[in-house]
N, C-alpha and C positions, 0 to 999 in steps of 0.2 A: 486655429492652432496648426502649425506645420506638422505633417505626418511623415515619418521615416519608417519605411518597411525594410527589413534586413533579412538577408539569407546568410546565416552564420555557419561557417565551417571552421575546421581546426586551424587552418593557416591564413585564410582570407575571409572577408565578409563583403557581400555586395549590398549597397545601399540604394534605395529608390526614394526620392524626396518629392513630396507634393506640398503645394502651398495651401492656405486656408480655403481656397476655392476649388481644390481638387486638381489643379493644373500641375503638370510635370515641371519640376525645377531642375533636377539633376539626377544622374545615376552613375555610380562608380564602384569599382572593386578595390579594396584597400587591404594591406597586410594587417594581420592581427597583432598589433603592437600597441600597448596602452597609450603611448605618446601620440601615435598616428591617429588612433580613434578619438582621443581628446581634442586634437587639433582640428580634425574634420568637423566634429560636432560644434566646436566653438565658432567655426566659420558660418554656421547657419544662425541667423539672427531671428529672435522672436521666440515665443513659447513653442516647445517641441514635444511631440509624442512619438516615442520609438517603440516599435513592435517587432517581435521575433517569434519563431516557432520554438517550442520547448525541445531542447536536445539534452544529451547527457552532461554537457558542460556549459549549460546556459547560465549557471550561477556565476561563473568566472566573468562572462561578458556583462552580466547585470551589475556586478560590483564595480566594473570599470566605467560603465556609462551612466549609472544612476545619479552621479553628481553633476552631469552635464545636460540632462533632459528634465522636463517638467513632469512627464508622465511616462511610465514604462508598462508595456502590455506584453504578457506571455501567452502564446497561442497553444491551445490544446491540440496535440498532434493527431489524435484520432478524429477530430472534427474538422480538420483542415483538408477536406477531400479535394478542393480545387487544385491543391498543390500535389498531394500524394497520388492522386488518380489521373493526373494530367498526362496526355499522350506526348506532348512536347514540353519537356521539363529541362530548364536551364536556370542558372543562378539569377540572371537579370529578370526573367519572367517571374520567378518565385518572389523576389523582393517586390516587384511591381504589384503582384496579386495581394501580398500582405498589406502593402500601403493602401490598396484599393478597398480591401475588406475593412480596414480600420476607418477609412474616410466614410464609407457607406454605412457603417455601424453593424456589419455582419462578421466582425472578427470574433472567433470563439475564445473567450478569455479563460485562462487557467489561473489558479491561485498562486500567488508569489509569496512564499514564506520568508521569514527573516533568516539571517545567516545562522543563528543558533539552532533554529528548527531544522535547517538544511543539514547541519553537521550531525545532529542527533538522529535524523532520518538515515543518514549515511552509515552511522555506527550500527543502528538496529538492523538495517538492510544487509550489512556485512555479516552480522550474526546469522541472519536468515540464510545467507549463502553458505555459511559453514555448516549449519544444521542440515541443509539440503545435501551437501557433500557427504556428511556423516550418514544420512539415511540411504544414500546411494551405496556406500560401502557396506552398510548393514544388509541391504538387499542382495549385493553380490555374494556375501558370505552365506546367506540363506540359500541362494541358488547353488553354490558350491556344495553345501551339505545335502541338498536335495538330490544332486546327481551322484553322490557317493554313498549315501546311507538310506535304508528304508526307514519309514516312520517308526516301526517297531524296534529299531536298533538305537533309538534316541532315548535319553533319560526322560522319565515322566515326572520328575520332581520339580521341573521348572518349564516355563513356556518361552521366556525371553532369553534368547541366546547370548545377550550382552549384559545379563545380570552377573553378579559376582560368581555364582556357581557355574553359569553358562560359559563365561570366559575361561574359567579354570578347566572346564570340560573340553572346550575348543583347543586349548593349548596342549592338552594331553592326548588329543585324538590321533589315532594312527591312520595315515592317509598315504597315497602314492606320493613320491618325491615332488613331482611337479605341482600337485594339488596342495601339498603341505607348504610349499614355497609361497603360493598365492595366498593361502590362509594366514601365514605368518605376517606377510606384508600388509594384508588387510587389517589384521588386528593392531599392528603398529600404527597404521594410519588412522584407524578408528580411535585409538587412545590419544594420539596427537590432536586430532580434531576436538575430542572431548575436553582436553586440557585448554585448548584455545578458546572454546566456547565458554568454559567456566571462567577463564581470565577476563574475557570480554564482558560477561554478565557482572562480574565483580567491579569492573571498571565503570559500567553503566550505573550501578548502585552507588558508587562513590562520587558521581557527578552531582554538583550543586544545581538541582533542577528547581527553578523558580517559575512555576507555571500556575496561574490562578485556578485552573480547572482540576489540578491534581488532587486536592483534598476532597472534592465532590466525587471524582471518579473512584477514589478509594472507598467510598461508602457503598458502592454497588457490589453485590455478590459476584465473585469471579475475579475481582480486581483488588480485593482487600489485602491479600497476601501474595499477590503475583509479583514475581521478580522482574519479568521482562514485558509481558503482554500489556500491563498497565501503561508502560512507556510507549509501546508500539501504537496502541490506540490513541494515546494522548498526542503524540507527535505526527501521526498520520492524519489525524483530524486537524491539528494545529489551532484552528479557530472555528468553534462550532457555529458561530454566527454567520459563517459564509454559506450555510445551508438554510434556505428560507423555510423549508418544511421538513418534518421528520422523514417523510417518504424519500426526499431527495438524499438525505444522509444514508438511509437504508439501501438505496440504489447504489450510492457511491461505495458502500461496503460490500456490494454484490450479494445481498441476501434476499433478493426478490427474483422470482422466476422470469425468464424471458417470455414474451407474449407475441403471438402472431394471430391477428384478428382481421377479418375482412367480411363486411356484411353481417350475416347471422352466424358466421363461423368463428369460433373462439378456441384458440389452442395455447396452452401454457407449457413451456418446456423446462429445460434445466436452468440453473442459476445464470444470471447475466454474466457475460464474459468481460465486458468493458467495465471493470471494477478495480478497486484497490485490493489486490489479493492478499497483501500482508495484513491489512485491516480485517479482512474476512477471516483469515486464519486465526488471528488473535482473538476475535470475538467468538469463534467456534470453540477454540481451546478453552477460553474462559467460561463458556457455557457449562462444561463438565464440572468445574468448581462451583458455579452458581447453583447447579442442581443439588449439590450436597447441603446447601445452606437454605435455599428458598423452597419450602415444601409445596407451596402452591405451584411454583414453576415445575417442580418434579411431578406433580399430579398431571399437569398439562402435558408434560413429556410422555408420561405413561399412556395417556389417552390417545395421543397422536401415534405413538409406537404401536399400539394395538390396532390402529386403523391403517397405518401406512408404512410401518417399519421404523427401525431405530435411526437410520440415516436421515429420513425425512423429519423425525421427531427432534433430532439435534439441531437441524437447520431451522425448524420452526421456533425452537426455544432461543436460538441465537438471534433470530429476527426480533423476537420480543425483547431480548436483552439489549439489542441495538436501539430500539425505540426508547427504552429506559435510559440508556446512555445519553441519547439526544435530549430528552426532556430534563434530566438531572443537570446536565451541563448548560443547557440553554437558559433554564429558569433558576439555576442555582438552588435547587430543591434537594430534600432528603429522599432517599429511595425507600419505597414502601413495598413489602413483599407482595408478590403477585397473588391476586385474587381472581379466580375465573369469572366472577360476577361483576367485577369492577369495570366500569366503562368510562369513568371520568377521572380527571386529575384534580387533586385538591390543592389548595393554595399553599400549603406548607410541606407537602410531600407528593411523591409521584409513584404510580404503579406502572407495571409493564403494560404497554399497549401495542398491539400489532394486528 
């Protein structure tokens, strides 16, 4: 099969073509126009495999080339160190390295979701961006209050500044003119973001989502009544079968500690950084709801909390919940409440394992 390595940019793409024996055929840089791309690929006769590194707009390129190649490969950007850490980096060399990695079998493949999953991911990630902005505004308001009032001067009837009574108190608060201006603009922005988030969540709920794993995910505590986190987990996973083992999925979700071991020295640190952070956040948030339903999981939480603190306990329970998600979706099983003594999975149901 002919191998085509591409270095894709916004306006141009560099192509490096190898034949079935790994020999160089051609290398060129072309303008990113659909008709130009199609014409170039049609000039290459025979079965073709095209590979590229994942970028923010890889989906646009994929939709253009998928009808003209026999195989499309997407490279994992974190694992393509030959390109990202190279001292001499230019487009032609990058395209050549990609084609070489594909030909030699060392190309780090990333998952290629279909267009529907891509669009749902974009929608849910946009919500996450809005929520992050709202949290930033909330923090700024808290800082403003801290620099103008002593704790004893605040009302004790509520803790959340952005509850109904809290917002009413913030609007009536007497502050210096400049600080009052900042607070008023912050409250307006917080309200606008809240309205946009609510509108987006309603839009997500009204989508006709036809995913075979959705009914199974809804059976797991934490996802039964969730408005958004269920969809975040569903579409960030996309296809549970792409994870060969449960531990691979838990690592992808970022719920295992990093490890540095050499010889007889073993050290485990914080949670791994190279993970799907949206999936991790959704699983951790869903854990709080699961603890209210699954009494066995709640007892496990309490035991870890007594030993290591509440933060470690939440992560430990989220890890067990992620194992349950994997086995429920992988084997199309029912969820069985966590039992501390359970060590096996039954043929018609599944317990949390971690």
